[in-house]
PAZAPA-4460 file (N, C-alpha, C; in steps of 0.05 Angstrom, whole numbers, plus 32768, in hexadecimal, padded with zeros to 4 digits):
% residues 299
    n_x    n_y    n_z   ca_x   ca_y   ca_z    c_x    c_y    c_z   seq   type   mol
   800E   7E20   7E4A   800F   7E39   7E5A   801C   7E32   7E75     1      M     A
   802D   7E44   7E7E   803B   7E40   7E98   8026   7E42   7EAE     2      D     A
   802B   7E32   7EC3   8019   7E32   7EDA   801C   7E4D   7EE8     3      A     A
   8005   7E58   7EF2   8005   7E71   7F01   8013   7E6D   7F1C     4      V     A
   8027   7E7D   7F22   8036   7E7A   7F3B   802F   7E90   7F4F     5      R     A
   8026   7EA7   7F45   801E   7EBD   7F57   800C   7ED0   7F48     6      K     A
   7FFE   7EE0   7F58   7FEC   7EF4   7F4C   7FFC   7F0C   7F42     7      V     A
   7FF9   7F12   7F28   8008   7F28   7F1C   7FF4   7F3B   7F0F     8      L     A
   7FFE   7F54   7F0A   7FED   7F68   7EFD   7FEC   7F62   7EDF     9      V     A
   7FD4   7F64   7ED4   7FD0   7F63   7EB7   7FC1   7F7C   7EAF    10      H     A
   7FC7   7F86   7E97   7FBA   7F9F   7E8E   7FAA   7F98   7E75    11      V     A
   7F94   7FA5   7E73   7F82   7FA1   7E5C   7F86   7FB8   7E48    12      L     A
   7F8E   7FB1   7E30   7F93   7FC5   7E1C   7F79   7FD3   7E14    13      S     A
   7F7B   7FEA   7E0A   7F63   7FF9   7E01   7F59   7FEF   7DE6    14      K     A
   7F68   7FDD   7DDA   7F5E   7FD1   7DC0   7F47   7FBF   7DC5    15      E     A
   7F34   7FBF   7DB3   7F1C   7FAE   7DB5   7F24   7F91   7DB5    16      I     A
   7F18   7F82   7DC8   7F1B   7F65   7DCA   7F37   7F5C   7DD2    17      R     A
   7F48   7F6E   7DDA   7F63   7F67   7DE2   7F62   7F57   7DFC    18      A     A
   7F73   7F43   7DFF   7F75   7F34   7E18   7F87   7F42   7E2B    19      A     A
   7F82   7F3F   7E45   7F94   7F4B   7E59   7FB1   7F40   7E56    20      P     A
   7FC4   7F52   7E57   7FE0   7F4B   7E55   7FEF   7F4F   7E6F    21      Q     A
   8001   7F3D   7E76   8010   7F41   7E8E   8021   7F5A   7E8D    22      R     A
   801F   7F6A   7EA2   802F   7F83   7EA2   804C   7F7D   7EA5    23      A     A
   805D   7F8E   7E98   807A   7F8B   7E9A   8084   7F98   7EB3    24      H     A
   8099   7F8D   7EBF   80A5   7F98   7ED7   80AD   7FB5   7ED3    25      F     A
   80B9   7FBB   7EBC   80C3   7FD6   7EB7   80AD   7FEA   7EAE    26      L     A
   8095   7FE1   7EAC   807F   7FF1   7EA2   8073   8002   7EB8    27      Q     A
   806F   801B   7EB4   8060   802B   7EC7   8042   8026   7EC2    28      S     A
   8035   801A   7ED6   8019   8013   7ED3   8008   802D   7ED2    29      I     A
   800E   803F   7EE4   7FFF   8059   7EE4   8003   8067   7EC9    30      T     A
   801C   8068   7EC0   8021   8076   7EA6   8013   8068   7E8F    31      G     A
   800F   804E   7E91   8001   8040   7E7B   7FE4   804A   7E78    32      Y     A
   7FD8   8051   7E8F   7FBC   8058   7E8E   7FB7   8076   7E8B    33      F     A
   7FCB   8087   7E90   7FC6   80A3   7E8C   7FD5   80AF   7E74    34      N     A
   7FE7   809F   7E69   7FF5   80A7   7E51   8002   80C3   7E53    35      N     A
   800C   80C9   7E6B   8018   80E3   7E6F   802B   80E0   7E87    36      S     A
   8036   80F7   7E90   8047   80F8   7EA7   8037   80FC   7EC1    37      M     A
   801C   80FD   7EBF   800C   80FF   7ED6   800F   80E6   7EE8    38      E     A
   8009   80E9   7F01   800F   80D4   7F14   7FF6   80C5   7F1E    39      D     A
   7FDF   80CA   7F11   7FC7   80BD   7F19   7FB5   80B6   7F01    40      Q     A
   7FA7   80A0   7F03   7F94   8098   7EEF   7F7C   808C   7EFD    41      A     A
   7F67   8088   7EEE   7F4F   807A   7EF9   7F4C   8060   7EEA    42      V     A
   7F4A   804A   7EF8   7F49   802F   7EEB   7F33   801F   7EF7    43      V     A
   7F2D   8009   7EEA   7F1C   7FF3   7EF4   7F2E   7FDB   7EF9    44      T     A
   7F29   7FCD   7F0F   7F3A   7FB5   7F14   7F28   7F9D   7F19    45      C     A
   7F33   7F86   7F13   7F25   7F6D   7F18   7F3A   7F57   7F1E    46      S     A
   7F32   7F44   7F2E   7F44   7F2D   7F34   7F37   7F15   7F28    47      L     A
   7F44   7F0B   7F13   7F38   7EF5   7F03   7F4E   7EE0   7EFD    48      E     A
   7F49   7EC7   7F04   7F5B   7EB1   7EFE   7F77   7EB7   7F06    49      D     A
   7F7A   7EC2   7F1F   7F94   7EC8   7F2A   7FA3   7EDD   7F1A    50      N     A
   7F94   7EEF   7F0D   7F9F   7F06   7EFF   7F91   7F1F   7F09    51      R     A
   7FA1   7F33   7F10   7F96   7F4C   7F19   7F95   7F5E   7F00    52      F     A
   7F7D   7F62   7EF5   7F7A   7F6F   7EDB   7F72   7F8C   7EDF    53      I     A
   7F81   7F9E   7ED3   7F7B   7FBA   7ED4   7F73   7FC3   7EB8    54      L     A
   7F5F   7FD4   7EB7   7F56   7FDF   7E9D   7F4F   7FFC   7EA1    55      S     A
   7F4E   800B   7E8B   7F47   8027   7E8C   7F2A   802B   7E96    56      A     A
   7F26   8040   7EA5   7F0B   8046   7EAF   7EF7   8047   7E98    57      A     A
   7EE1   803A   7E9C   7ECC   803A   7E87   7ECF   8024   7E73    58      G     A
   7EE7   8017   7E73   7EEB   8002   7E5F   7EDD   7FE8   7E67    59      Q     A
   7EDE   7FE1   7E80   7ED0   7FC9   7E8B   7EC5   7FD0   7EA6    60      T     A
   7EB5   7FBF   7EB1   7EAB   7FC2   7ECC   7EB2   7FA8   7EDB    61      S     A
   7ECA   7FA7   7EE7   7ED3   7F8F   7EF4   7EC3   7F89   7F0D    62      G     A
   7EC5   7F6F   7F16   7EB5   7F66   7F2D   7EBE   7F73   7F47    63      P     A
   7ED5   7F81   7F48   7EDD   7F8E   7F60   7ECE   7FA9   7F64    64      L     A
   7EBE   7FB0   7F51   7EAC   7FC7   7F56   7EB4   7FE0   7F46    65      G     A
   7EB2   7FF6   7F54   7EB4   8011   7F47   7ED0   8017   7F3D    66      R     A
   7ED1   802D   7F2E   7EEB   8037   7F25   7EFA   8041   7F3D    67      H     A
   7F14   803E   7F3D   7F25   8046   7F53   7F3D   8055   7F49    68      V     A
   7F48   8067   7F5A   7F61   8075   7F52   7F79   8063   7F54    69      P     A
   7F8B   8066   7F41   7FA5   8059   7F40   7FBA   806F   7F41    70      L     A
   7FCC   806E   7F53   7FDF   8084   7F56   7FFC   8079   7F5A    71      K     A
   800F   808A   7F52   802B   8085   7F57   8038   809E   7F64    72      R     A
   804F   809B   7F70   805D   80B2   7F7B   8069   80C2   7F64    73      A     A
   806C   80DD   7F67   8078   80ED   7F52   8094   80E5   7F4C    74      P     A
   80A1   80D8   7F60   80BD   80CF   7F5C   80BF   80B2   7F55    75      F     A
   80A9   80A6   7F4D   80A8   8089   7F47   80BE   8082   7F33    76      C     A
   80CF   806E   7F39   80E5   8068   7F27   80DD   8062   7F0A    77      P     A
   80C6   8055   7F06   80BE   804E   7EEB   80B3   8066   7EDB    78      F     A
   80B0   807C   7EE9   80A9   8095   7EDB   80C2   80A2   7ECF    79      K     A
   80D8   809E   7EDC   80F1   80AC   7ED5   8107   809A   7ECA    80      H     A
   8102   8080   7EC8   8116   806D   7EC0   811E   8072   7EA2    81      L     A
   8138   8075   7E9D   8141   8078   7E82   8144   805D   7E75    82      S     A
   8147   805D   7E5B   814B   8044   7E4C   8165   8036   7E55    83      V     A
   817A   8046   7E5A   8193   803A   7E63   8190   802E   7E7F    84      T     A
   8183   803C   7E91   817F   8032   7EAC   816E   8019   7EAC    85      E     A
   8159   8019   7E9B   8148   8001   7E99   8158   7FE9   7E8F    86      A     A
   8169   7FED   7E7C   8179   7FD7   7E71   818D   7FCC   7E85    87      A     A
   8194   7FDC   7E99   81A7   7FD3   7EAD   819B   7FC2   7EC3    88      A     A
   8180   7FC1   7EC4   8173   7FB1   7ED8   8175   7F93   7ED1    89      I     A
   817E   7F82   7EE3   8182   7F66   7EDD   816A   7F59   7ED0    90      P     A
   816F   7F47   7EBD   815A   7F3A   7EAE   8146   7F2B   7EC0    91      L     A
   8150   7F1E   7ED5   813F   7F0F   7EE6   812B   7F21   7EF5    92      D     A
   8133   7F3A   7EFA   8121   7F4D   7F07   810C   7F57   7EF2    93      V     A
   8116   7F5D   7EDA   8103   7F66   7EC5   80ED   7F52   7EC0    94      Q     A
   80F2   7F38   7EC4   80DF   7F23   7EBE   80CB   7F1E   7ED5    95      Q     A
   80CD   7F2D   7EEA   80BC   7F27   7F02   809F   7F2E   7EFE    96      R     A
   8099   7F41   7EEC   807D   7F4A   7EEB   8077   7F5E   7F01    97      G     A
   805E   7F66   7F03   8055   7F79   7F17   8044   7F6A   7F2B    98      V     A
   804D   7F69   7F44   803E   7F5A   7F59   8026   7F6A   7F63    99      D     A
   8015   7F5C   7F71   7FFC   7F68   7F7C   7FFC   7F64   7F9B   100      V     A
   7FF7   7F7A   7FA9   7FF5   7F79   7FC5   7FDA   7F84   7FCF   101      G     A
   7FD3   7F7D   7FE7   7FBB   7F89   7FF3   7FC2   7F94   800E   102      V     A
   7FB9   7FAC   8014   7FBD   7FB9   802E   7FA3   7FC1   803A   103      A     A
   7FA0   7FBC   8054   7F87   7FBF   8062   7F87   7FD8   8074   104      V     A
   7F75   7FEB   806E   7F70   8001   8080   7F59   7FF8   8092   105      L     A
   7F60   7FEF   80AA   7F4C   7FE4   80BD   7F42   7FFC   80CD   106      L     A
   7F28   8002   80C9   7F1C   8019   80D7   7F0B   800F   80EF   107      Q     A
   7F11   8019   8106   7F02   8012   811E   7EE7   8021   811F   108      S     A
   7ED6   8019   8131   7EBC   8026   8134   7EBE   8043   813C   109      A     A
   7ED5   804A   8149   7ED9   8066   8152   7EEC   8075   813F   110      N     A
   7EEC   806C   8126   7EFA   807A   8110   7F18   807D   8115   111      Q     A
   7F25   8067   811A   7F42   8066   811A   7F4B   8050   8107   112      R     A
   7F63   8054   80FB   7F6D   8040   80E8   7F88   8035   80F3   113      V     A
   7F8C   801C   80EE   7FA4   800E   80F7   7FBB   8011   80E4   114      L     A
   7FD2   801B   80EE   7FEB   801C   80DF   8000   800B   80EE   115      L     A
   8011   7FFE   80DF   8026   7FEE   80EA   8041   7FF6   80DF   116      T     A
   8055   7FF4   80EF   8071   7FFA   80E6   807E   7FE1   80DE   117      R     A
   8088   7FE0   80C5   8096   7FC9   80BB   80B0   7FC4   80CA   118      R     A
   80B6   7FAB   80D0   80CD   7FA4   80E0   80E7   7FAD   80D2   119      A     A
   80FB   7FB3   80E3   8114   7FBD   80D9   8123   7FA9   80C8   120      A     A
   811E   7F8F   80CB   812D   7F7B   80BD   8121   7F75   80A1   121      G     A
   810B   7F81   809A   80FF   7F7B   8080   8110   7F88   8069   122      L     A
   8110   7F7A   8053   8121   7F83   803C   8114   7F9B   802E   123      R     A
   80FA   7F9D   802F   80EC   7FB2   8020   80DE   7FC4   8034   124      I     A
   80E3   7FDE   8031   80D7   7FF3   8042   80D8   7FEC   8060   125      F     A
   80F0   7FE7   806B   80F1   7FE3   8088   80EB   7FFD   8097   126      P     A
   80E0   7FFA   80AF   80DA   8011   80C1   80C6   8025   80B5   127      N     A
   80B6   801C   80A3   80A2   802E   8096   8086   8027   80A0   128      I     A
   8076   803B   80A6   805B   8038   80B0   8048   8033   8098   129      W     A
   8039   801D   809A   8026   8015   8085   800E   8007   8092   130      V     A
   7FF9   8003   8083   7FE4   7FF1   808D   7FED   7FD4   808B   131      P     A
   7FE1   7FC2   809A   7FE7   7FA5   8096   7FE1   7F9D   8079   132      P     A
   7FF1   7F8B   806E   7FEC   7F82   8053   8002   7F71   8049   133      G     A
   7FFF   7F67   8030   8012   7F56   8024   8008   7F4C   8009   134      G     A
   8014   7F37   7FFF   800D   7F2C   7FE5   7FF3   7F1D   7FE5   135      H     A
   7FE6   7F1C   7FCE   7FCE   7F0B   7FCA   7FD8   7EF0   7FC2   136      I     A
   7FCF   7EDB   7FD0   7FD6   7EC0   7FC9   7FC4   7EB6   7FB3   137      E     A
   7FCD   7EA0   7FA6   7FBD   7E95   7F90   7FA1   7E8D   7F9A   138      L     A
   7F8D   7E92   7F8A   7F71   7E8B   7F8E   7F65   7E9A   7FA6   139      D     A
   7F72   7EAF   7FB0   7F66   7EC0   7FC4   7F57   7ED7   7FB7   140      E     A
   7F42   7EE1   7FC5   7F35   7EFA   7FBF   7F42   7F10   7FD0   141      Q     A
   7F3D   7F29   7FC8   7F4A   7F3F   7FD6   7F44   7F40   7FF3   142      L     A
   7F2A   7F3E   7FFB   7F23   7F3F   8017   7F2F   7F28   8026   143      L     A
   7F2F   7F10   801A   7F3A   7EF9   8027   7F58   7EFD   802C   144      E     A
   7F66   7F08   8018   7F83   7F0D   801B   7F88   7F23   8031   145      A     A
   7F78   7F38   8031   7F7B   7F4D   8044   7F77   7F43   8061   146      G     A
   7F62   7F33   8066   7F5D   7F29   8080   7F73   7F16   8089   147      L     A
   7F7D   7F06   8076   7F93   7EF3   807D   7FAD   7F03   8084   148      R     A
   7FB4   7F17   8075   7FCC   7F27   807B   7FC8   7F35   8096   149      E     A
   7FB0   7F40   809B   7FAB   7F4D   80B4   7FB0   7F3A   80CC   150      L     A
   7FA6   7F21   80C9   7FA9   7F0D   80DE   7FC7   7F05   80E1   151      R     A
   7FD4   7F01   80CB   7FF0   7EF7   80CC   8003   7F0D   80D8   152      E     A
   7FFE   7F26   80D1   8010   7F3B   80DA   8009   7F45   80F6   153      E     A
   7FF0   7F46   80FD   7FE8   7F53   8116   7FDA   7F41   812A   154      T     A
   7FD1   7F2A   8121   7FC2   7F18   8133   7FA5   7F1F   8135   155      G     A
   7F9C   7F35   8128   7F80   7F3C   8129   7F70   7F2B   8115   156      I     A
   7F5E   7F1B   811F   7F4F   7F08   810F   7F33   7F12   810B   157      K     A
   7F2C   7F18   80F2   7F11   7F21   80EC   7F07   7F10   80D5   158      L     A
   7EED   7F0A   80D6   7EE0   7EFB   80C0   7ED3   7F0F   80AD   159      E     A
   7ECE   7F05   8094   7EC1   7F17   8080   7EA8   7F25   808A   160      P     A
   7E98   7F17   809B   7E80   7F23   80A5   7E85   7F38   80BB   161      E     A
   7E9E   7F3A   80C4   7EA5   7F4E   80D9   7EAB   7F69   80CD   162      D     A
   7EAE   7F6B   80B3   7EB8   7F83   80A6   7EA6   7F8B   808F   163      V     A
   7EA7   7FA5   8089   7E9A   7FAF   8071   7EB0   7FBA   805F   164      S     A
   7EB7   7FAC   8049   7ECE   7FB4   8039   7EC8   7FC9   8024   165      P     A
   7EDC   7FD9   801E   7ED9   7FED   8009   7EF4   7FF0   7FFB   166      E     A
   7EF5   7FEF   7FE1   7F0E   7FF3   7FD2   7F13   8010   7FCF   167      L     A
   7F2A   801A   7FDA   7F30   8036   7FDA   7F3F   803F   7FC1   168      L     A
   7F55   8031   7FBA   7F66   8039   7FA4   7F7D   8026   7FA1   169      G     A
   7F8D   802C   7F8C   7FA4   801B   7F85   7FBD   802D   7F85   170      L     A
   7FD3   8022   7F8F   7FEC   8031   7F90   8002   8021   7F81   171      W     A
   8011   802F   7F70   8027   8022   7F62   8040   8025   7F73   172      E     A
   8048   800F   7F7F   805E   8010   7F93   8078   8004   7F86   173      S     A
   808E   8012   7F89   80A7   8009   7F7E   80BC   800A   7F95   174      V     A
   80CE   7FF7   7F95   80E4   7FF7   7FA9   80FE   7FF1   7F9B   175      Y     A
   8113   8002   7FA0   8113   801B   7FB0   80FF   8030   7FA4   176      P     A
   80F7   8043   7FB5   80E2   8055   7FAE   80EA   806A   7F99   177      A     A
   8105   806E   7F97   810E   8082   7F83   8129   8079   7F78   178      M     A
   8130   8082   7F60   8148   8079   7F53   8162   8080   7F61   179      L     A
   8161   8096   7F72   8179   809D   7F80   8181   8088   7F95   180      S     A
   816F   8075   7F9B   8176   8060   7FAE   817C   8046   7FA0   181      R     A
   817D   8045   7F87   8184   802D   7F79   816F   8024   7F65   182      G     A
   8176   8010   7F55   8163   8006   7F40   814C   7FF8   7F4D   183      K     A
   8134   7FFB   7F42   811C   7FED   7F4D   811F   7FCF   7F4A   184      P     A
   8117   7FC1   7F5F   8117   7FA4   7F5E   80FD   7F98   7F69   185      H     A
   80EA   7FA9   7F71   80CF   7FA0   7F79   80BB   7FB4   7F6D   186      R     A
   80A5   7FA8   7F62   8091   7FB9   7F55   8076   7FAD   7F5B   187      H     A
   8064   7FBC   7F69   804B   7FB2   7F72   8034   7FC6   7F6A   188      H     A
   801D   7FBB   7F68   8004   7FCB   7F6A   7FF8   7FC3   7F84   189      I     A
   7FF6   7FD6   7F96   7FEA   7FD1   7FB1   7FCD   7FDA   7FB1   190      V     A
   7FBC   7FC7   7FB8   7F9F   7FCC   7FBA   7F98   7FD4   7FD7   191      T     A
   7F8F   7FEC   7FDB   7F87   7FF5   7FF6   7F6A   7FF0   7FFA   192      Y     A
   7F64   7FE0   800F   7F48   7FDA   8016   7F42   7FE6   8031   193      M     A
   7F2B   7FF3   8033   7F21   7FFE   804D   7F0E   7FE9   8058   194      L     A
   7F13   7FE1   8071   7F02   7FCE   807F   7EF5   7FDB   8097   195      L     A
   7EDB   7FE1   8095   7ECD   7FEC   80AC   7EC6   7FD6   80C0   196      H     A
   7ECA   7FDB   80DA   7EC2   7FC7   80EE   7EB0   7FD5   8103   197      T     A
   7EA3   7FC5   8112   7E92   7FCF   8128   7EA0   7FCD   8143   198      N     A
   7EBB   7FC8   8142   7ECB   7FC6   815A   7EDB   7FE0   815E   199      Y     A
   7EDE   7FE8   8177   7EEF   7FFF   817D   7F0C   7FF7   817A   200      T     A
   7F1E   800B   8178   7F3A   8004   8176   7F44   7FF6   818F   201      H     A
   7F38   7FFC   81A6   7F40   7FEE   81BF   7F39   7FD1   81BD   202      V     A
   7F22   7FCA   81B3   7F1A   7FAE   81B0   7F2C   7FA0   819C   203      Q     A
   7F32   7FAD   8186   7F43   7FA0   8172   7F60   7F9D   817C   204      L     A
   7F69   7FB0   818C   7F84   7FAF   8197   7F87   7F97   81AA   205      Q     A
   7F72   7F8F   81B6   7F73   7F78   81C9   7F7C   7F5E   81BA   206      E     A
   7F77   7F5D   81A0   7F7F   7F46   8190   7F9C   7F48   8186   207      Q     A
   7FA8   7F60   8189   7FC1   7F66   817C   7FD7   7F53   8186   208      F     A
   7FE1   7F42   8175   7FF7   7F2F   817B   8008   7F2D   8162   209      S     A
   8019   7F41   815D   8026   7F43   8143   803D   7F2F   813F   210      P     A
   8043   7F2C   8125   805B   7F1D   811D   8073   7F30   811E   211      C     A
   8086   7F2C   8131   809C   7F3F   8135   80AF   7F3F   811D   212      P     A
   80AF   7F2A   810C   80C0   7F2B   80F4   80B6   7F3E   80DF   213      E     A
   809C   7F46   80E2   8090   7F58   80CE   8088   7F73   80DA   214      E     A
   8080   7F73   80F3   8075   7F8C   80FF   8085   7F93   8118   215      V     A
   808D   7FAD   8119   809C   7FB6   8131   808C   7FCA   8141   216      S     A
   8074   7FD2   8138   8064   7FE4   8147   8049   7FE8   813A   217      G     A
   8036   7FF3   814A   801C   7FFA   813E   8011   8013   814C   218      C     A
   7FFF   8020   813E   7FF1   8037   8149   7FD5   8038   813C   219      L     A
   7FC2   8043   814C   7FA7   8048   8142   7FA5   8066   813D   220      W     A
   7FA4   806E   8124   7FA5   808A   811C   7F89   8095   8119   221      A     A
   7F84   80AC   8126   7F6A   80B9   8124   7F6C   80CE   810E   222      E     A
   7F55   80D8   8104   7F55   80EA   80EC   7F67   8102   80EE   223      P     A
   7F69   810F   8105   7F7A   8127   8107   7F98   8120   8102   224      L     A
   7FA1   810A   810D   7FBC   8101   8108   7FC0   80F9   80EB   225      L     A
   7FAC   80EC   80E0   7FAE   80E3   80C4   7FB0   80FC   80B1   226      V     A
   7FA1   8111   80B8   7FA3   8129   80A7   7FBF   8135   80A8   227      R     A
   7FCC   8134   80BF   7FE7   813D   80C1   7FFA   812C   80B0   228      A     A
   7FF6   8112   80B1   8007   80FF   80A1   8005   8105   8084   229      M     A
   7FED   8108   8079   7FEA   810B   805C   7FF1   8127   8053   230      V     A
   7FF2   813A   8066   7FFA   8155   805E   8018   8157   8059   231      S     A
   8027   8143   8063   8044   8142   805E   8048   8134   8043   232      A     A
   8042   8142   802E   8043   8136   8013   8060   8130   800A   233      V     A
   8065   8117   8003   8080   810F   7FFB   8087   811D   7FE0   234      D     A
   809F   8128   7FDF   80A7   8136   7FC7   80A0   8153   7FC6   235      G     A
   8092   815D   7FDB   808A   8179   7FDC   8093   8185   7FF7   236      E     A
   8090   81A0   7FF9   8098   81AE   8011   8081   81BC   801E   237      E     A
   8069   81B0   801B   8051   81BC   8026   8052   81BC   8045   238      S     A
   8042   81CD   8051   8040   81CE   806E   8032   81B6   8079   239      D     A
   803A   81AD   8091   802E   8196   809D   8019   81A0   80B1   240      V     A
   8002   8193   80B1   7FEB   819C   80C2   7FED   818F   80DE   241      L     A
   7FFC   819D   80EF   8001   8192   810A   7FEF   819F   811F   242      L     A
   7FDF   81B3   8118   7FCF   81C1   812B   7FBC   81AE   813A   243      A     A
   7FBC   81B0   8154   7FAA   819F   8165   7FB5   8184   816C   244      G     A
   7FCD   817E   8162   7FD9   8164   8169   7FED   8166   817F   245      L     A
   7FEF   8152   8190   8004   8151   81A4   801F   814C   8196   246      P     A
   8036   8150   81A4   8050   814C   8197   8055   812E   8192   247      P     A
   8047   811C   81A0   804C   80FF   819D   8032   80F0   819F   248      S     A
   8033   80D8   8195   801B   80C6   8196   8024   80AB   81A2   249      V     A
   8011   809D   81AD   8016   8084   81BA   8017   806E   81A4   250      S     A
   802C   805D   81A5   802E   8047   8193   8034   802E   81A3   251      V     A
   802D   8017   8198   8033   7FFD   81A4   804D   7FF2   8197   252      C     A
   8062   7FF0   81A6   807C   7FE6   819C   807C   7FC7   819E   253      E     A
   8087   7FBB   818A   8089   7F9E   8189   80A7   7F96   818B   254      V     A
   80AE   7F87   819F   80CA   7F7F   81A2   80CF   7F66   8191   255      S     A
   80E9   7F5F   818D   80EF   7F48   817C   80E3   7F2D   8186   256      P     A
   80DD   7F2C   81A0   80D1   7F13   81AB   80B3   7F14   81AA   257      D     A
   80A8   7F2A   819F   808B   7F2C   819D   807D   7F3A   81B4   258      G     A
   808B   7F42   81C9   807F   7F4F   81DF   8078   7F6C   81D7   259      S     A
   8064   7F77   81E5   8059   7F92   81DE   805E   7FA6   81F4   260      L     A
   8063   7FBF   81ED   8066   7FD4   8200   805D   7FEE   81F4   261      A     A
   8051   7FFF   8204   8048   8019   81FA   805F   802D   81FB   262      L     A
   8060   803F   81E8   8074   8054   81E7   8069   806C   81D9   263      S     A
   8078   8082   81D9   8070   809A   81CB   8081   809E   81B2   264      E     A
   8074   80A5   819C   8082   80AA   8183   807C   80C7   817B   265      L     A
   8091   80D7   8175   808D   80F2   816C   807B   80F3   8153   266      P     A
   8068   8105   8153   8057   8108   813B   8068   8110   8123   267      V     A
   807E   811E   8128   808F   8126   8111   809A   810E   8102   268      S     A
   809D   80F7   810F   80A6   80DF   8101   8091   80D6   80ED   269      V     A
   8078   80D6   80F5   8062   80CE   80E4   805D   80E2   80CD   270      L     A
   8067   80FA   80D0   8064   810F   80BC   807E   8113   80AC   271      C     A
   8090   8100   80AE   80A9   8102   809F   80A4   80FD   8081   272      S     A
   80B3   810A   8070   80B1   8106   8053   80C8   80F3   804A   273      R     A
   80C4   80E6   8034   80D9   80D5   8029   80F0   80E6   8021   274      V     A
   8109   80E0   802A   8120   80F1   8023   8127   80EC   8006   275      P     A
   8131   8101   7FF8   8137   80FE   7FDC   8151   80F0   7FD7   276      S     A
   8162   80ED   7FEC   817B   80DE   7FE9   8183   80D4   8005   277      S     A
   8197   80C3   8005   81A0   80B8   801E   818E   80A2   8029   278      G     A
   8193   8099   8041   8183   8084   804D   8166   808C   8051   279      P     A
   8154   8079   8050   8138   807F   8055   8134   8084   8073   280      D     A
   811D   808E   807B   8118   8094   8097   80FD   8087   809F   281      V     A
   80F8   8085   80B9   80DF   807B   80C2   80C9   8090   80BB   282      E     A
   80B4   8086   80AE   80A0   8099   80A3   8087   8088   809B   283      R     A
   8072   8096   8094   805B   8089   8088   8060   8087   806A   284      V     A
   805C   8070   805E   8062   806C   8042   8051   807E   8031   285      S     A
   805C   8085   8019   804E   8097   8007   8033   808B   7FFE   286      T     A
   8033   8071   7FF8   801A   8064   7FF1   8005   8064   8007   287      G     A
   800F   8061   8020   7FFD   8062   8037   7FF0   807D   8039   288      T     A
   7FFF   8092   8035   7FF4   80AD   8036   7FDE   80B0   8021   289      K     A
   7FE2   80A5   8009   7FCE   80A6   7FF4   7FB5   8098   7FFE   290      F     A
   7FB7   8081   800A   7FA0   8072   8013   7F92   8080   802A   291      A     A
   7FA2   808C   803C   7F96   809A   8053   7F87   80B3   804A   292      L     A
   7F91   80C0   8035   7F82   80D7   802B   7F67   80CF   8020   293      E     A
   7F67   80B8   8012   7F4D   80AD   8008   7F3B   80A5   8020   294      L     A
   7F47   809B   8036   7F37   8094   804D   7F2A   80AC   8059   295      W     A
   7F39   80C2   805B   7F2E   80DA   8067   7F15   80E4   8057   296      L     A
   7F16   80DF   803C   7F00   80E8   802C   7EE6   80D8   8031   297      E     A
   7EE9   80C0   803D   7ED2   80AF   8043   7EC4   80B7   805D   298      T     A
   7ED2   80C7   806E   7EC7   80CD   8088   7EB1   80E2   8086   299      L     A
***
C-alpha cells in the first residue's frame, strides 16, 4: 500500500460492509449523497487514519459527532461538467483526489466573528473574504489543525482549553468556482468549525499579527452585518438586507511588510455576489456565506 501523503476525502458506500473508497477528483461529493441535482445533503463525517470519511446520515455515527449539512454552490463545476469537459482535464489533475480543509469561525465573547481577506498574490481565491483556515496535516485532528491555521495566518494563539468547538457544516469547494472561468483544478471539502471564546474581539485583535503572504485584511463582523452578507445569495437576485447598517465598516489592512492600518470598506463590497463571467471581484466566498448562515442559527 502506498504511504499516505495527505488527508483526502473517502466516501462510504451504502452497501453493507463496504470499505471507504477514496473520492475521485471529478466526483461531485454532494451529488453522491443526494443522488439528485439538489445542492445539499446530510452526512456523517469522521477522521480516521488520515482519511476524512463521509457517509450517509444514519449509516454510521462517526467520532466527530452529529450529522452535519454538506452543501455545494448551484453553479458548482462538478454539477455541470459534461463527459467531454471531464475528459479534457489533465490526467495529473484527475488523480489528485479531493482534499480536506478546515476553516475556523472564531466567535468573540461579544458575538463577533473574524473574517480575513486572502492576499492578492494567492493562486486560489485571491482578494476573497473567508475565515482563517487551510489544509489538515497528517496525524492532526480538526481542532488542532484549525488552531494551527489560525495561529499561522493571524498570529492569534489559542489553546484547546481556550475554546469551545462546534462542527457547523461541510462545503464542497471547487476552483475555479464555475466552468465559465476554466476547468476545475482544485477540489476540497471544507470543514467549518465554530470556536467560542471568552475573549472580546478587542482582546483577540491585540494578538493579530498576520502573515502578509496569506492575509491582506481582517474584520470582526457582528450579526447585523453577517445577515446582510448572507442575504446576497450567489447565483440569485434577491434583495440585500442593508437596513440599519452604515455605508462602510472598519477593517484592518495588512501591508506587504506586515504593518497594520485601519481603513473603511464599503459594505457593498462585502455584499457582492460572484459574477457569472469575467474576472472575479472582492467579496465574501460562497462557502463562507453558507457557514455564516449556520452561525446565525446558533445565536
